[in-house]
Each structure stands twice: as C-alpha cells, then as structure tokens.
N, C-alpha and C positions, 0 to 999 in steps of 0.2 A: 547462795544455796549451792551445795555440792550437786553438780549436774547429774552424777551418777545415782543420786538418791532423790531426784525430783519426782513429783507425782506423775511425770510422763515417761519416767525410765525405771519401772519396777522390774525390769528384766535382769538387772545386774545381780550376780550370785556371789556369795561368800566363797573366797578361794579355798581350794581343797587343803592347802597346807595349813590354813588356819583352822579349818574344821577338824583336822587330825588333832591339833592341840586342844580344841574344845572337848573332843571325845576323851582325850587322854586325862582331862581334868574331871569331867562329869560322868564318864562312862557312858551309859545309854542316856539319850536325850529323850525326855518323856513328852515335851511339847515345844513346838516352834509356833509362837503366836502370830507371826507375820511372814507367811510363807505361801507356797503354792505347791500343787502336786509335782510340777516340774522341778522346783527348787529342792523339794524334799527328796528327790532321787539322790542328792549328794549330802544333804543334812542328815537323812535317815533317822528322823524323829519318829517316836511311836505314834504321834498324832500331830496335827498342825491345823492352824486356822488360816483361811485365805480371805479374799474380799467378800465371799458369800457369808462366811462365818467370822464375824468381827472379832479379832483377838483382844480388842480393848473392852469388849462386853462380856466375853466368856471367861470362865475360870481357867487358870493355868495349874495343872496338877503335876506335882512332882519337879524333876529337874528340867529347866527351861534354858533354850538358847534363843536369843532374840537379836536379829539384825533388822531394826525397824525401817519402815518406808520413810521416804522424804515427804515434802509437802506439809500443809497445815489443814487443821479441821477444828471445828467447835464441838466440844463434847462436854456435856454437863457432868460435873462430879469429878472430873480429872483435870480440868483446866483452871482450877483455882476459883471457879465461879465468876470469871471475868466476862464470859459471854463473847470473848474475841477469839479469833482463830489462834491456835496454838501450834507449835511445832509438833509433828507426829512423833518425832524422836523423844521429845519431852513427855508426851502423853503416854508413849509405851513405857518410859522409864517410871512414870508415876503409877502406871498399872502394875509393873514389876514389884514396886514397893508395897502396893496394896496386897498383892498375892503373897509376898513374904510376910507381911504383917499378920495376915489372916491364917498363915500356915498352910494355905493350899499348895504354894510352891515350896519345895524343900531347899533349893538353891539354884543357881544358874549363872550364865554368862551373857552379858549384854554388850553388843558390839556398837560403839558409838562412832558414827562415820564422820564426826566433826568434833574437834576439840572444843569448839565454841559451846557445845552442850555441857561441858564440865562446869562452866561458869553459869550458864542459863538454868542449870538444875538447882542452884543455890538459892537461898532466901525464899523458899517455898514451904508449903505445908507438909512435904515429904522429904526424906533424906536425900542429900545431894549425891551425885556421882562420886564426888571427891571424899565421901565418907567411907568408901569401899576400896579394896585392893585393886589397883589399876596397872595395866601395862601399856605403855605408849611406845609403838615401834619407831625407830629412827627415821624410816622412809614411809612415804604415804602407801597405804594398803591399796593395791590394784585389785579391783573387784572384777570378776569374770563375766564374759558375755554368755549369752544363752548356749552358744556353740562350744563353750568350755575354754575358749582362748582368753588370755589376759587382756583386760581393757587398758585404756590410757591411764596415766597418772591423774588421780583426782585432784580437785582444788583444795581439799582440806586433809589434814592428818587425822588418823583414826585412833581410837582407844579401846582397849578390851578390859571390861569391868567385871570382876567376879563378885557375885552377891551371895554371901553365906546365909543360911537360914537354919532350919532344923538340922541340915547337914552343913558341915563346915570343913572344907578341904583347902583352906587358904594356903597351907604349906605346899600342897601339891600344885596348886596354881602357880605359886612362886617358882617351884622347881621346873614346871613345864614351860612357863613363859619367860624365864630368865634369860634365855637366849634369843628372845623375839624383840625385846626392847626394855626400857627402864621400867622398874617397879617403884611406883611413886606414892602408894597410898598407905595409910596407917595399918599396922598389923601384919604387914608382909615381911617375913624374914629374908632380907635381901642384903647383898653386899654393899655396904654404904661407901661413901667417899673417904679418901685418906685425909684424916684431920692432922694438920701440922701444929707444931708447938708454938707457944707464944713468942719464943725466940726466933723461930723460923718465920713467922708472920712479920714480926718487927723488921727482920733483915730484908724480906721481900718488899715491905712498904718503903724502906729506906732506899732500896734500888729503884723503885718506881718514882720516888720523889726526885731522884737524880735525873730521871728521864722527863721530868716536867709535870708529872701527875700531882694533884693535890687531893687531900682527904679531909 
C-alpha cells in the first residue's frame, strides 16, 4: 500500500501545481467527495464531503475532483457484492462511475495514487479506469504535508484520469496535461510515436541479429 495514502495518513494533500492543472481543465470544482475543511482551502471546491459526510453515500453534483483515501472498507452496493474489504480507491472509482451514469456528476478528474488501480478496476461491473483519458507523469507525484511542504517520494506512481460525462472537454485535458506526462487512453488527441517504415524495421532487426538477438 502507498504509505502516503494509508488509512493512518489522511493528511497528505494534492500538490498545488496539480490542482492548477485540474482547475484549468474543469474550471470551478463543484464537489470534492474525499476531503476535509483543511484540504479544501487549496482545492477550493464549492462543496466537499469529509469523514462525517461519507462521499461514497452522498450524491456528487456537477464537476468533481477526487483524490481518494487509502485503506479498505466493506460497502454494500459498490464492492461487487463480495462482502469482502475493498480498496477505497476502487470504491470511490465505482462511485464516480455511478454518478456519471446517473448524470448527477457532469464530468471530473480522478487522481489514482497507484497504477495498480488501473488493472484492479478492470473486469468489474463498472467501466475501468483504462476506458478513459489518462495522464501518467514520468516521475512519482509527491503529495504535500499539512504544512504545505512537499513530502517524500511515494512508493507508487500516480495517474490522472479525466472522466467525461454530460460535459466533455477531453481535448482541453490533453492540452493541459500534455506537458505533465504520457497521455495513454483512448480518445485523447496526443502526439503519438514515430512509426518507422517496413524497410527501416527490417534494417533495424538485421542489425540486432548481428548483435546476437533472436526474433
């Protein structure tokens, strides 16, 4: 588990540089479903849910930003009916999908603090994170301490996922985040790799064979 997002360390904050990008895409954030009064000083959402108002049980209206907590919990209706503890990150993702499906949420940005969630969200009853535009920074995102200073490098890389709904600004997401990291998901207009010709590939393979590689 990413120590910075364990159930014992809810004090880690989304870095300001990343929040600037989020606001550049969404404009005003209507709801942050996993926050606190202290954290919302920098997120500046119109409304938020904290431990007293469970964001997994309340509606998300409008544009959302979600940096989910760590740890696990059992929650009927969002855990696939397994009755077993589930990652809160996956539960908040499932909730985001429900809010988009019911059109209560118009669109949003979900910050996944571990790339493992990209695979764990697949093969479920709701859309996977990999079904949406994703930005993966080349370096691990350092989350901030409560005093505003940057924390240590976390144990996992992060991913920023844009979730379109009634509002779709996928192109804006691509433009804003293109200098943050790789844009990897379907539907994002990004500068792709340079594809070589058949002749160039054959020449390269021949050179590799001379070096002892086999195909």
